[in-house]
N, C-alpha and C positions, 0 to 999 in steps of 0.2 A: 164775486169777492171771496176774497181768500179769510182763513183764521191763523189766527197766530199760532196754533199749537198745528196747522201743515207747514208754516215757515222752523222752526224749531223741528219736527220732525224728518223735513227734509236734509238741515244740514247737521243733523246727528248720521242719518248717512252718509256724509263724507270725512264719518269721522273715522280714523286708521288714511287717511288718505298722506300718501306721502308728501313735504314739502318740495316744490318746482318752482322756483320762480316764473312768472307767466301764466304758468298752467292755471288750469279748470276746468280738469276732466276727472270726474271721481274715482276713486277708486287708484289711479289711472298718479296724478299728479293737482296743485290744487296750495296756491300763495291764498295769502291771510280775503285780496280782491277776488281770488279765483271761487275763491269759495263764494263770497258775494254772488260775482256772476254764473257758479253756478243753484246755487240757491234760489236767485233768481229764476235761472232758467225753467226752473221745475216749478214754481209756482205760480210766475208773473204770467212764461210764456218767452215770448223771444230779446237778446236781451237788446234794453233800447240806443243804446252807444259800443260803439268794438271802443277798448278804453286804447289810447299808441300803445306804443316800446315802449316799456320805460328800468330803467335800471334798477339794480336792487339802492342806493342812494338818489331817486329819482328826487324825492322831494326838498333834498336839501342841497337843488339847486338853484342860481335864477329864472324868477319868472314865475318859479312854481306856487308858492306863499297857497297854501288850503287847496290847493290844484282837490283833494278827495275830496274833500268838503265842497266844494263848488261844481265839483261830479256829481255828484248826492243831494243836492239839493234841488237841480236839472230833473231830478226824478223818482225824489221823495220824497216826504212830507223833515222840517224838522221838528224837532221837540228838544227841552231842557235835557241834557245827562239825566239828572234826578230822574228825572220823569217815564226810562229808559225800563219797557214791562220784555216780559216775554215775548221773538219775535220782535224783533226793536235792534236797528245794531245801533252797534260803539265807533267813533272815531277816540283815538287812542295818537297824543304827543307823545316820541318813543323820548327827546329829552325837553327840560323844561320851555326852552322858545322857541321848539324847532317846530317847525308845520305837523299837522297830523296826516301821520302816513302809515298807520293800521287800525285794521280794522277787526270790528269778533258782531256773535247776530247773541243775541241777550240770549239763552235759553230758558230761564228758571228767576231765583229771589239767587241774586249772588251770583249767576252759572254764566259765561261766557261760552261760545261753539267758536276756534277760531286758528288757522294754524299761521306760523309763523317760520321766520330763517331756523335748520335741524332740527324741526321736530314735525309730525305730523298732523291734520285737522284734530284737535283735543278740546276735550269740554272742561273746564274749568272752574276753577273758587273764582272771582271774581275781589278783586284782594284790594285793604290798605291804598300798597303799588297801582296795583291799576285804576280803578278809582284816582286817586292823584293824577293820571293821565291822562281821564277823561273828559275831553273839548269839543265834541257832539256830539250828536243822539234824533237818529231820524228814523221814518216808520216806515216801512213797505207802502206806496198807497192803493188803496181802498182794503185798510180790513177791517179787518169784522173784528169786533170785541164781548 
């Protein structure tokens, strides 16, 4: 069993890691998916599947509707976005009617850890802008409460 605190501590260990598209190496480079993959490896063990190569606009391509959410459903427990707590994962739509293509780990009340283009991994406030874009939430498997 993994505790929520373990997930948050692992995610905080990535803070300051530079943004690198498709990367997942603590201190070297990560994108939002790479951060989730790295935290998974640190807290859950080997990754359950390797992600395919993806371009920065991957989720916009035809036939990829909700690809990130579908992948999360294969390995995590889906919950309501309003129920996400520390250690859970939020997926965001960056455009109002676009697919969810950004991920973050909730680190506390109204706080999240994420990587996004042009920024290192950071812990930030989940403000109105982010809340309005939260489309899905997932819990890591076998979480101790």
